[in-house]
N, C-alpha and C positions, 0 to 999 in steps of 0.2 A: 644194430643200427646201420650196418654196412661197413665198407672198408674205409680206411683213412689213407690218403695219399699225402706224402711229404714232398713239398716243393723244394727244389735245390737251386741255389743261385748259379747263374752263368752270365758273367758280366753284370749288366744292370737289369736282367730279366730273370723270371722264374721259368724253369723248364719242368713240365709235369708229365707223368706217365699217362698212357691211355691214348686211344685214337683221337685225332682232331679232324673234324669235318669242316670244309669251307662253308661259311655261313652266307646265305644270300644277302645281297646288298639291300639297303633300305628300300622298301617298297616292293621287293620281290616276295613271292610266296614260297615257303618251304614245302617240299613234297614229302609226304608221309604215307605210310601203308597201314592197313588194318592191324590192330593190336599195338600200334605205335603210340607215342606220347607227344603231346603238344602242350603249349602253355598260353595262359592268358596274355594278351597283347601281341601274339603272333598272327601272321597270315599263313594259312596252309592250304594245300590241295591234297586230297586223299585219293591215291591211285588204287582203284579197285580192280582194274584190268588194264592191259596195255592200251594207252591212249584214252582211257575212260576214267572219269572222276566222280566222286560222290556228289550228290545234289543237295544233301542236308545231313545234319547229325541231330539226334534227339536224346534228351536226358529223360529217363523214365522213373516213375515212382517204384518203390520197393515192395508194393503190396502184392497180394496173390494175383490180382488182375491189374497189372501195371498200366499206368496211363502216362501220357506225355506231360512233363513239367516244364521243359524248356526245349525249344527248337531253334537251331541256327542254320540258315539256308546259305548255300553257295551262290556266287554270282554266275553270270553266263560263261565265265571262263573256269568255273569249278573252284574259285578261290573263296575260302571261308575266313572271314575276319573275326578273330577271337578277342574283340575289345571287351573291356570289363563289363560294360552295360549289356552286351549280348550274352555273356556267360551268366551274369546276374547272380553270382554266388553258387551256381550249380557246378561243382567240380567233381570229377570222377569219370565213370564210364559213360560214353554216349553211343547209342546205336548209329550205324552207318547206313544211310538210305540211298538207293539208286532210283530216282523218281519217287513213286509212292511205295516202293518195295524195300523192306529191310533186307540187307545182304546177309544177316546172321552174324555179322562181325561188329567189333567195337573199336573205338579210339578213346584214349584217356587224356582228359584235359585237367591241368593242375595250375595252381598259382606258383609263380617263380620266387618262392620264399628264400630268404637268405638271412643267416644269423651269425653273430661273431662272439667269440669267447677268448679271454686272455688268461694265460697261466704262467706261473713261475717255471722256468726250465727245470726239468728233472722231477717235476711233481705235478699233481693235478690241482694245486691250490690256486684259486682264482685271484687275480690281481685287481678285480673290479672294486673300486671304492677303497682301496688300501694304499698304504705307503710302501714303496719299493726302494731298496737301497741301490746306489750306483754300482755296487759290486755284483748285483744280480743280473741274470739273463732271463728273458721272457720269450714266449712265442704266442702266435695267434692261431686260432682254429676257425675256419669258415665252414659252416654247416649249410648244405642245400640238399635236403633229402630227395627231392624230385629232379631238380635240374642237373645235379652232379652226375648221376648215373645215366642220364639220357643221351650223352654223346653228341650234344648239339654244338660243342665248342664254345661254351660260355666262358667269359672271363670277368674278373672283378678286381677293383682297387680297394686297398685299405687306406682310408684317408685319415691322417694324423693331424689333430689340432694341437699346436704347441702351447706352452705356458704364456706366450705373448700374443696368442690369438691367430697365428699364421696356420695355413693348411698345406700339407705336403703328403706325398706317398713315400717319403724317406723317413726312417727312424734310425738315426745314427748313420751307419754305412749300409743298412738294409733297405733294399728297394721293394716296396710293397705294391707295385703297379702291375696291372694286367696278369693277375694270378689265374692260371687255368683252373676252372672249377669242373673237374672230371671225376669226382667221387663224392660220396655222401658227405665226407668230412675231408677238408684239405688243411694241412698244417704247414705253417711257415717254419723255416729253420729258426733255431734259437738266436735271439738278438741280444748281444751284450749291451748293457746300459752304462758301461764304463766309458763309452765313447766320449771324448772331451767336447764334442759338438753338442752333447745333450746337457742342457742346463737344468737346475733343480726347479720343480714346480709341477703343475697338473697337466697331464697329457690325456687326450680323449681320442679314441679310435672308432671308426665306423666303416663298414664294408658296403660297397655299392657296385652295381653291374656296369660293365663297359661294353660287353658283347653278350647277346645280340643288342643292336641299337634300340630295338623296341623296349627291351628291359631297361636299358640306360635311360630312355626317355620317360618311361611310365611306371616301372615296377618300384615297389617300396624298397627303401634302403634298410640296412640292418639296424639292430640296436646299437647303443654306444657302450664302450668300455672305457672307464676312467681310472687312472692310477696317479699317485703322487710320487714323484722322483725326489729322493732326499738330496740334501746339499752335499758338497764335496767331502764334509767330515763324516757323512753317513749317519749323524745323530740329530734327532729333533725330538722335542717334547711340547705337547700342547695340553691345555686344561679345558675341562668341560664347562667351567664357569670362571669369570673373573672375580666374582664376589660370592661368598657363601655365608649363610646365617649359621652361627654356631649350633652344633648338634646335628647338622645335615651333612651327609657324605658328599664327596666330590671325586672325580676321576681325572687322571692325566693319561695321555696316550704317548707312549715311547715308540719312536721309529728309528731303525738302524739297520745293521746287517742281519740277515736271516740267522736264526738260531745262535745268537751271540749274547753273552752276558754283559751287563752294564751296571754301574753303580747308580742308585737313586737315593737322594738325600735331601734334607731340609737344612737351610743355612741356620747357624747357631744364633742366639740372641734372645730367644723367648722360651718361656716354660710355664705350663705344659704346652706341647705342640701337637698338631695332628699326627695320627699314627696310621701306619699301613695296617689294613685289616688282615687277620690271619687267614691261611688256607687258600690264598690266591694262586692259581696255576702260573708257574714261571716266576714266582716271587718268593724269595727267602729273606725274612727279616733279620736284622742284626742280632736280635735276641735268640735266633734259631741257628746261630753259628754257621753262616753261609760259607761255602767253599766254591772255588772256581778251578776247573780242570785246565792245567797248563802242561802241555807235552805229556799227557797221560797221567799227570799227578794232580790230585785234588789239594789245592793250597787254600788256607784260611784267608778270608777277606777281612782286612783291617778297616776300622771305622774311618770314613773319609775325613780329611782335614777340613776344618771349618764347619762340620756338620753338627746338628743338635745332638746332645748327649743321649737322648732317649733311644735305646737300641731298637725300639719298634718304629722309629721314624725313618730309618734308612735300611737298605738291603741291596741284594743283587737281583736284578730283573733280567730274565733271558727272553729275547724276542722269539716269536714263532717263525714258521717257514717263510712268512711274508715279510719278516723284519719288523713286526709290530707287536705291541703288547699294551693292553689297557690295565691301569693300576688304580685301585681305589683306596682313598684315605678316609678315616673317621675323624670327626671333630667332637666326639662325645667327651665328657669329663675324664681326666686321667687321675686315678687315685683320689676320686671325689673332688678334684679341682677342675674348674672349667678351663678349656683351652684358651690361652691368652689371645685376645683380639689383636688384629693388626695384619700387615701384609707379610706373607711368607714366600720365600724364593725356593722353588723345587728344582734341583739340578739332576741332569743325567750325564754321567762321565764314562769314558771308555775305561777298561780294566788294564792295568800294567803289572807285569810280573816283577815282583821284588826279590825273587829268589826263594825264600822260605814262605813267603806270603804274597798276596796281591794287594794293590791299592788303586786309587783312582788316577786316571791319566789326565792329560791336558786337553784332550778333545771333549767338548761338552756343549750342552744347550741348556737353557733354563726358561722357566715360566713363573710368573707371579700370581698368587691367589690371595685375595683379601678375606679374612675371617672377621665377621661382625657379630656383635652381641645379639642374642635372641631376646625374647620377652616372656613375661609370666603374668597370667591373670588368674583371679579366683573370684567365684561368685557362689551364691547358694540359691537353689531353685525349688525349695520346698519349705514347709513350715508356715508360720503365720505371716511371713514377709517382713521387710524392713529390718532384717537382722535380729528379729525377736522370735524365740522358739521356746516351747515348753519342754521341760525335762521329760524324757520318755519318747519324744518325737525322733524320727529319722531325718537327719539333715543331709540333703544331697549337695555335696560340694563339687563344683565343676570349674573348669578353666582351660586355658591354653598354655602350652610350654613349647616355645621354639628354640630353647637354649640347651635342652638335654632330652634324653629318652626316659627319664625318671623324674617324677615330682615327689619331693619330700615334704610331708606335712607335720607340723608340730603346733602345740597349744600353749598359750601363756594365760595366766589369770591368778585370782586370789590364792595365795599360799601354795602355788605350784612352783616347780623349779624355774628360775628366772630365765634359763636358756632354752626352755621348751620341753614339753613332754609329749609322749605318743598319744594320738587321739584315741586309739583303741585300748590304751593302758595308761591313764593319766598319772599313775603312781610311778611310771618308769620314764626316766629322762631319755630323750632320743626323738626319732622321727618315724612316721608311718610312711612306707614307700608305696607309690602309686605309679603304675606303668603309663607312659604316654603313648597314645595311639598314633597310627601312621599319618593322620591328619592334624597332628600336634595338639589334640585335645586330651583331657584326662577327666576322670570322674571318681569320686569316693563317696560312699553312702555311710554316714556316721550315725550309729545307733546310740543315742544319748541315754537310753534306758540302762545300759550296762557299764556306764562310766563311773558311777559313784560320785559325780560332781554335784556341788550344791548350786543353788540359784545364784546368778551373778553375771558380771561382764567378763567376756573372754575374747582372745584374739587368736585366730588361726593363721599361721604362716605357711605359704606355699613357696618352696625354694627349689631352684634347679639343681643344686648339689646338696650333699649331706653336710651342710653347715648349720650350726646352731645360731641362736639370736646374737651371740657376741661376735660372730664372724660372717656377717652378711655383706660387707663392703665389696668383696670380690666376686659376688655371685648375683644372679637375678632372682628376685623374690617379689611376692605380693602378699597383702594381708587382708583379712576380712574380720570385722568385729561382730561378735555374737552376744546377744543377751539371752541367757537361759533363765526361764521363769518357772515357778512352781505351778503345776496344774491346778485347776479350780473346779468346784462343783457347787451348783446352786439349784434351788427349787423356785417355782414361781411365787410361792407363798408359804407361810409357816403353818397355816391351817386351811382346811378345805372341808366343806360340808357336802353331803350327797344324800339324795333320797333313795329309799329302798326301791329296787327295780330300775334304777337309773344307771348311767355310766359316768364315771369320774376319770379325769386325766391327771395322772401323777407325772409331771413333766418339769423340765428345767434345762439349764445350760451346763456344758462340760467343756473344759479345755485340756490340752495334752493330746495324747494319741491313743486313748482306749478305744477298743472296738465295741465295748458294751459297759453298762453299769448293772449292779445287782440291787434289786429292790426287795426289802423285807417288810412284811405287814403283820403286825401282832394285834390281837383283840381277844375278847372273851371267847374261849374255846375256838380260836381261829388263828391259823398261821399260813403264810404264803410267801414264797420266794420266787422271783422272776429275774431273768437276765434280759435286759432291753438294749437293743442295738443303738449305736450313735449314728445320727444322720445330720451331717453339716453342723456339728457342735451342739446338737440337741438330742434329748431323750424324751420319750412320751409313752407312758404305759396307760393303755385304755383298760380300766378296771370296771367290769360289770358288777353292779351291786344287786344280788338276787333279792327278791321280795322276802325270801325266807331269812335273810341276814338280820341278825339282832341289831336293834338300835343301840347307840352308845359310841364311845370313843375307841378309835383304833390308832395304833402308833406305827409310823412309816419311817424306815431308815434306808437311805440310798448310799451305796458303796461304790467308790471310784477305785479301780485297781492300781492306779499310779504307775510308776516308772517301769516296773517289771511286767505289767500287763496281766498279773496273776492276782486273783482275789485272795486276800489273806484269811478270810473266813469261808469255810466250805461246809456243805451239807454232807453228813455221813449217815447212812441208813444201816442199822444193825439191830438185831433182836426186836424187830417190830417197832423201833423208835427212829425218829428223825433227830439228829444231833447237829448243832452248830459248833464247829471246832476251829480253833486257831491253828493253822498249819505251821509247823516248825521248819526251819531251813533244811533240816536233814530228812524231811518227809514225814515226821511224826506229828503228834498234836501236843500243844502245850496247855490248853485249857478248852473246856467244852461245856455245853448245857443242852438239855433236852427241850425241844420245841413241839414234838408230837409224841404221844405215848405216855406211859406211866411216869410220874415225877416231873412233868414238864413245867416250864415257866410260861406264864401267860401275860398278855397285855403289856403294861408299862414295865413290869419286872423283867420280861424277856427283852424288851427294847433296851432297857438300861444295861442288862448283861451284855448285849451285843455291842453297845457303845463303849463299854469298858474294854472289851476285846480290841476294838478298832483303835482305841487310845494307846494300846500297847506299843512300846518302842520297837518291838519285833515285827510290827506291821507298818508298812509305809502308806497304807491306803487312806484316802480321804473319805469323809462321810458327811451327810447332812440329814436332818430329821424334819418331819412335819406331822401334824395331828389331823386325822381324818375322823369326822363326825358323821355317823350314819343316822338319818332321821326318817320318821314316817313321812311319806310324801303329803304335801298339802298344796292347795291352790285356792286363792280368794278372788272375789270380784268386788271392785270398789263400787260404792253406791251409784246407781245409774240415774234414778229419779225419772219423773215424767218427761217425755219428749214430744215435741210438736210434729204433726204430719209434715212430711217432705223435708224436715231438717236432718242433716247428717250429723252423726255424733260418734264418740269413741267409747268403747267398753274396755276397761283395763283392770289390772289386778296384780297380785304378788304370788310368788310360789317359791318352793325350795328345789324344784327339779332343775337340772343342770342347764346352763346357757347353751343354746343350740338345739335343745329338745323342742319338739313340736307339740302344740296344744290345738285341739279342735274346738272351735267356738260355733255354737248353734243358737240362733234367735228364732223362736217359733211362736205363733199366735195362740192364745187360749182357745179361740173359736175353731181352730183347725181340728177336723175329725176326718178319718179315712172316708173316701167317697168311691163309688163305683166308677168304672171306666167311662160310663155314659153320663155321669153327673158332673156338673161344673161346681167349682168352689172359688170364692174370691179371697180366701185367706192366703197370705203370703208371708214368707220369712226369708232369712239370709243365713249363710253359714260359710266357714272358711277356716284355714289353719294359720297359725301364727308361730313365730319362733321366739323362744324365751331369750331375753337379753339379760346380760349380767347387771346386777344392781347391788345395792348395799343398804341395809343388811340382807334384804331378800332380793331375789331375782324378780324381774318384772316382765309383763306381757301387755299387749294392747291390740285391739281389733277395731278397725274403722267400719262403721255401718252406714250404708247408703240409705238415707231416710226416704227417698222417693219410692223405695220398694215396700214400704210399710204403710198399712192403712190404720185407721182408728181401731184400736183393740188393746187387749192386755197381752203382754208378751213375756215369755220365759227365756232368759239368757243362760245358757249352760256352757261351761268350759270343762273339757276332760283331756286327760293325758293320752298321747299316742304311744310313747315308749313306756310310760309309767302309769299304773292304775291309780288315778286320782281324778276327782271332779268336784265342781261347785256350781250352784245355780242361783238366780235372782230374778224376781218378777218386777216388771215395770210396765207403765202404760204409755201408749201413743195417743194423743188427744188432739182435737181440733184447736187451732189457735183462736183465742177469743176475738169477737168482732169489736173493733174499737168504736166508741160513741163519740161523734164530732162535738167539739167544744163550741157553744154559741159565741158570736162576736159581740163585744160590748156596744151599747147604744151611745151615739154621739149627738150632743145637743148643738143645733145650728146656731151660729152667731146672730144677734138681732139685725134685722134688715130695715132700712128706711124706705118706706113706701111713698112715692111721689103723690101729690094731691091729685085726685082724678080731675080731668077736664070737665067742664060743666055739661058738655054734650053727652057724657056717658050717663047711663041710667043708674038708679040707686041699686037695682038688683045686681048689676055688674060689679059695683063696688063691694057689695056684700060677698060675692063669689071669690074675688081677689083676696079679700081679707081672710076668707076661709083657707085658701091655698097657703097663704103666708103663715097662718096659724099652724098649718100642718108642716111647716119647714120646707116648702117647695119653692124653688127659685123659678121665677117665671121671667122669660125674656120676651120683649115686645118687638115685633117686626114691623117696620114701616113699609107700607105698600105705596107705590106711586100711582 
C-alpha cells in the first residue's frame, strides 16, 4: 500500500518528513510536466517545452482502436481547469496534445480521496463504534493513496466532535490541525485518553483538507470514526433490551479497561434466575471455578456478596483489547422450573485481591432487565373438526410457546392417571416433549391408532415446563378438549337388485381414517374380494353383472380395517385354493375357511363364516352386510291406447335395469316400408333415449312423444336396453279426432201480442197480411211518414 509516515509533535504543530513545495495561491495554476499527477478541482498548466504549454488533454478508450471519451481544453494562457464536471468521472491517464498533435506523453488525473481510521495504541484493533477506557491511548491514520505521494504539499485537519456537540482539532493535549499529507498513510502520535479535560461520552472524528484551497473548498471529507469514552471508573454495562419475554435470550455489554477481568452477577432475591450461557469467549461462570491472575498467581474468585446463589448466574468477564465484551444470558427453565418473572439487576464490579482469593471491589456499574411471562397456546388442525376425532385418525396438534424452548404434552381422561399420561404411551405417567421452533411455534402429530384408548372425552395439556396437572400454578399452560369416537361403516341399503348385464354400485359411508375397505361377495359358485379406496368419507364399488351370471341371491360383506389400518381377514393362496384366514398378532392364522377350490364354502355359508371371524375379540374391524339379488333383465311398456293426431303424449313403463342406465325408445308406423332414394314416403316416426329413474318396487322410465310428427296410422312402440340386452314393444293407433255435431237450439214461443184495430182506410187484404205475420211470430213496427 505504500509507506506510512508518522507525524511528530513540535509545539502545537505536526512536522512531517518529505519535501514540501509551496502551493500556488488561490486562483493560480500549478505547473506540471508530462508523466506528472494532477487532481480534480485543480488548475494546471502542462509544460511540454520551455515557454510552451499543452492545448488539451484527452482520455481515450481502452479498445484496440482507442477513441476519445473525454477532452479537456486549455484556455488561451494554457490553463486547464480540472473541475469535476469537466473530468466527468474519467480519472487516470490522459494524452497530452499540442494543437491537434499528440505529444506521445501522458498526465494522470485523480480524485483527491482521503479516509480516516482509528486504532488502539499498540494494536491494529479499530476503535470505531466501540467503548474505550480512559486508561487507553489511541492514534489516527489518514490514508490518501494518490495525494500523499504526489508531493504537492497537501495538509488536512482531524475535526473532533465532543460529547456535548462542540468541534475542535484538539483531543486532550494533542493538536490534530494542519497535518502534512506526504505519504500514502500518515499516522498521528499515540493520544492518551487519561487527559482530565476529556469527559466520558461519544467522540466523532473526521479528516478534511486544508491545503490546497481548492481541496478545502470542494473535495469530499473523509469517513467518520466514533468511539465511546468510559467514565472515570472505567466500568460501564448496558443491556440489549429493557424487557425480555421469558425463554428469550438477552445480552449485556461490559466496557472497562482493555484485557481486564471483572465480576458479573445478578442481585439475589429471586429463584430460578437467568443464567450465563456456557462457552462464551472471555466468560467463566461460577460453576466453572473461575480464577484471576494476580501478580503471576491464579487466585480463585469468590461468589460476590449479594449475588444470586446460582453459580451459573455469576462469573468473571475479561474484556478484549478494546475494553469491551458482550455477554449473553438465557431465560429458559432451570431444573424444569421457569425463571421467575420480575426485574433483575445485573452488576459489573472490579476485582480486588483478598490475598488467597479475589472478590468484588467497590467500583461498579449496573443495569436493570425485566423478565416477563411468555404465553402458551394449543389447537388442532386436522380431523373432523370442533374437537371431535375418530380413533385411528392422526390429530395434528399445534401452538405457540413464548415461555420456553420445549413444550410438554400430557393427556387426561377416563381411568387415566389424574396427573397426566404421555400421548404416545397412555399407560405411562409423564409428558411427551416437543421442541419449540425459532418462531416460537410447535407441532406434534398424534397417531391415535396406536394409543389403545377407548372412545370418550379427553383433555390435552400443553405446558411450558415439565410440570404435571397438580403443579401448574407456577408455569404457563393451555388445554384442548378432544372427543374420540368409534369409526363407523354403513351401506346405502340392506338389499339391492340388479339385472344381468347391468352394473350395480355397492357403496356407503365410512368414518375414521382408513384408506380403503374390503368388499367380499359370495354366491352360487361365485366368490370375489375387492379393496375399494375411500374418497371424502365414501366408498363405491362399481360391479359389472355379466349376462352369464346366474340369477339368485348373493351375499356382500364390507370390512372396515379400524384403528390399526390392517384388515383382520386376509386372503391366502396355497395348493390351488383361496383361503380366508384371521391373522393372529404374531403373524400366524387363528381360523380359516376355503372360498375357492375343493371343500369351499359358498353363498350364505361362506358369508356367515366370515361374519363369525369378524366378530372375534382378536379383530377390531367393523363390518356391514347387504343382499344382492341378480335377476333376468326385463322392461315393460304401460298401455298406450289410441292417440289423436297432433296430440302429444307420454310412453312409460317399468324395468329392473339400474337407475342411470339408458333405454332406446322407437315409435315407427306400420305403413313404413323401405323406399328407394328417388321415392318419397309420407310415413313418419320418432325415437330417442331415456334414462332409467329409481322407483319402488321397480325402476321407471318415460318418453315424451311430439304428436305433431305422427300421422294417422298404426304404430309400434319399442323400448330396448343400451347397456343391457332387454326389450319390449306395444302397438297403438293414431286416429283422426271425431267431428263434433252441433246441438240444435230450442224453439222459443213468442208472447201474445195485441194488434191495434186497423183504420178504416186500410184495405181488407192488408189486414189479412198483418194477421199472417203476427201468426208467424213476427213483430212489425210501423213508421209514420210526414
